[in-house]
Structure formats: C-alpha cells, structure tokens
LUMVO-301925 format. One line per field, with one value per residue (C-alpha): residue number from 1; x, y, z. Coordinates in steps of 0.02 Angstrom, whole numbers, always signed. Layout:
N
num	c(NUM,...);
east	c(X,...);
north	c(Y,...);
up	c(Z,...);
***
This chain:
208
num	c(1,2,3,4,5,6,7,8,9,10,11,12,13,14,15,16,17,18,19,20,21,22,23,24,25,26,27,28,29,30,31,32,33,34,35,36,37,38,39,40,41,42,43,44,45,46,47,48,49,50,51,52,53,54,55,56,57,58,59,60,61,62,63,64,65,66,67,68,69,70,71,72,73,74,75,76,77,78,79,80,81,82,83,84,85,86,87,88,89,90,91,92,93,94,95,96,97,98,99,100,101,102,103,104,105,106,107,108,109,110,111,112,113,114,115,116,117,118,119,120,121,122,123,124,125,126,127,128,129,130,131,132,133,134,135,136,137,138,139,140,141,142,143,144,145,146,147,148,149,150,151,152,153,154,155,156,157,158,159,160,161,162,163,164,165,166,167,168,169,170,171,172,173,174,175,176,177,178,179,180,181,182,183,184,185,186,187,188,189,190,191,192,193,194,195,196,197,198,199,200,201,202,203,204,205,206,207,208);
east	c(-1423,-1565,-1464,-1313,-1419,-1506,-1338,-1270,-1424,-1410,-1230,-1272,-1424,-1325,-1183,-1308,-1396,-1232,-1171,-1326,-1328,-1153,-1072,-897,-847,-667,-610,-430,-354,-457,-305,-330,-490,-461,-618,-561,-548,-687,-696,-793,-803,-812,-851,-901,-1084,-1131,-1265,-1399,-1283,-1160,-1252,-1250,-1070,-1016,-1077,-934,-807,-858,-801,-883,-1057,-1089,-1221,-1263,-1309,-1431,-1564,-1736,-1820,-1741,-1869,-2002,-1922,-2030,-1963,-1785,-1846,-1924,-1762,-1657,-1762,-1751,-1566,-1480,-1476,-1588,-1558,-1673,-1548,-1680,-1706,-1564,-1630,-1611,-1429,-1396,-1477,-1362,-1207,-1265,-1317,-1159,-1047,-1150,-1131,-942,-933,-1018,-880,-986,-927,-1012,-1035,-1063,-1071,-1014,-1078,-1252,-1330,-1290,-1215,-1297,-1129,-1053,-914,-876,-899,-990,-899,-896,-1000,-917,-1020,-920,-756,-823,-890,-725,-619,-729,-736,-549,-593,-495,-569,-569,-579,-662,-662,-810,-759,-889,-1061,-1105,-1074,-1163,-1322,-1318,-1441,-1523,-1707,-1732,-1682,-1513,-1392,-1219,-1123,-958,-866,-914,-747,-685,-520,-503,-366,-262,-354,-315,-293,-385,-288,-218,-331,-447,-596,-477,-401,-569,-556,-381,-436,-589,-488,-359,-493,-584,-426,-378,-544,-550,-380,-444,-596,-487,-600,-561,-575,-740);
north	c(+2136,+2254,+2318,+2355,+2448,+2550,+2592,+2650,+2756,+2834,+2884,+2959,+3054,+3127,+3184,+3271,+3356,+3413,+3478,+3584,+3648,+3714,+3623,+3561,+3392,+3373,+3201,+3188,+3014,+2934,+2828,+2739,+2657,+2498,+2448,+2267,+2268,+2248,+2372,+2427,+2614,+2714,+2901,+3037,+3091,+3275,+3307,+3223,+3256,+3125,+2980,+3054,+3110,+2929,+2885,+2993,+2907,+2726,+2656,+2485,+2430,+2492,+2442,+2571,+2533,+2666,+2695,+2622,+2794,+2829,+2710,+2843,+2975,+2997,+2904,+2893,+2791,+2658,+2639,+2638,+2500,+2393,+2416,+2438,+2379,+2466,+2454,+2490,+2526,+2496,+2317,+2192,+2074,+2211,+2237,+2050,+2052,+2196,+2095,+1945,+2046,+2151,+1998,+1924,+2083,+2079,+1893,+1938,+2063,+2218,+2363,+2404,+2589,+2636,+2797,+2725,+2871,+2805,+2977,+3159,+3245,+3407,+3496,+3443,+3435,+3369,+3181,+3059,+2903,+2767,+2611,+2442,+2367,+2420,+2366,+2200,+2156,+2206,+2103,+1949,+1962,+2000,+2151,+2316,+2474,+2624,+2783,+2935,+3112,+3215,+3396,+3527,+3448,+3513,+3689,+3662,+3587,+3592,+3488,+3639,+3605,+3729,+3735,+3820,+3790,+3867,+3858,+3769,+3626,+3449,+3390,+3224,+3140,+2953,+2879,+2725,+2565,+2486,+2297,+2188,+2030,+1955,+2059,+1982,+2055,+2100,+2227,+2308,+2456,+2501,+2493,+2598,+2731,+2735,+2771,+2895,+2996,+2993,+3073,+3190,+3260,+3308,+3394,+3478,+3422,+3357,+3171,+3122);
up	c(-1534,-1487,-1338,-1447,-1574,-1438,-1358,-1525,-1559,-1386,-1420,-1590,-1522,-1377,-1489,-1604,-1457,-1378,-1547,-1580,-1401,-1430,-1283,-1325,-1255,-1196,-1141,-1078,-1075,-1213,-1253,-1085,-1150,-1251,-1346,-1341,-1151,-1022,-877,-726,-758,-596,-595,-474,-478,-467,-601,-704,-851,-788,-870,-1046,-1016,-990,-1165,-1230,-1117,-1145,-1313,-1305,-1253,-1077,-950,-817,-638,-575,-444,-479,-476,-647,-723,-688,-799,-957,-1110,-1043,-895,-1005,-1104,-946,-868,-1025,-1060,-892,-711,-583,-397,-251,-113,+22,-37,+3,-131,-260,-212,-228,-400,-452,-402,-501,-654,-647,-650,-791,-894,-872,-916,-1081,-1121,-1088,-982,-817,-776,-594,-493,-325,-221,-260,-272,-311,-157,-100,-90,-257,-310,-135,-149,-37,+20,-112,-85,-103,-245,-398,-320,-256,-429,-512,-392,-403,-594,-612,-718,-710,-635,-754,-647,-728,-657,-720,-697,-746,-744,-571,-640,-807,-736,-545,-445,-361,-390,-532,-715,-716,-860,-875,-1038,-1005,-1089,-1041,-971,-903,-865,-899,-791,-834,-786,-618,-626,-501,-546,-387,-274,-146,-54,+88,-33,-72,+47,-12,-194,-158,-68,-208,-339,-227,-195,-379,-428,-278,-325,-499,-422,-291,-150,+24,+62,+142);
***
C-alpha cells in the first residue's frame, strides 16, 4: 500500500510542477493504455526528464528499472531506491536480480517501465542499441510490450553538462501494445528490432 500511495503522490506532484512551470504535456495514443492490463513499457532515453514523463504515460502502478547511481540523487534517490528496481550493469548478479524482480512485479499486476538503451546517448535523439532485458522479461512473463516514443525531452533539457532549459511541450506517442503470447526467446531479437524501429521512425533517426 505504501508503494501505491507514494506512486500516486509522485504523479500529483509532477503534474503540479509541470503546470506551474508552464510546460504543456501532450500524449498521443493514450487510448492504447488499458489500466486493467499489465505491460512492459519501453521508451527511448534522451533526457533526465524521461522518468517524470513516463508518470504521465503510465495509468496504473509502474515500477521503474534504472541505474544504481540514481540512488545518489538527493531526496529523489532515496525514493527511487525504496520504490523501484536499481541495476548495476557492471555486476552480473545485479542483472539477474533485475530479471527476477521484474518478473515478480509483473506477476503482481504492476507495470514495468524500462529504458532499454540503459543510458542517455551523447548524440540524442539518435538511439543506442536496445539491450535484451525488457524483451526477455516480457516474453517469459507473457506480458505485452507497450512502446513509447518520447519526442522533445532532449530539446527541453539536453544532457549537455550545464543547466539549459528550452520551453517546448512535453510530447510522447504511445503505440498499440505488442503481444508476446506465443513468442519464445528465439523471437527476442526480432521483437526488439520491431520496437526499436517503431520508436526511431517517430524520432526520425537512423537505425543504430
């Protein structure tokens, strides 16, 4: 119950902050998200704004998978560590733990939110190749992938090492879910490429 309350408070706080900052939020394809369904949400990663942006996309309770260094961010890091799944990509045991926890989250009817690039690319919006984790968990759990294209965050708050904010709408496209029923791990690469190309087309970037 504490996690659900904290998630709800996060969503309310972010909407209030975005409202007073004067940044409109435009989500195309909201009808593709069924609150009664469980998903693995997969999105491109180009800005530190991508995490709060996904609160507007996700309708149910969502658990993020993020890098362990996020736990060091003041205040937010403490909440992130308590509520979500942190991964140390240099530690194979950590990756195994993420698989196990991710499948457990889905079995409990919660959504799993993953940025499969694993980090913010230096040349955003160009995307890095997707890692397998999100797609492996979705296939093994028989849970649909919900692809999300985040469009403007790299322009609004680029990852350039200094505080630079540009006033643009927060925009995202939520695609129809992709079923994993009947898929096996042999289908993982094809599924991953399908989702990658879908998002890359929205960003008008070349395949990696």
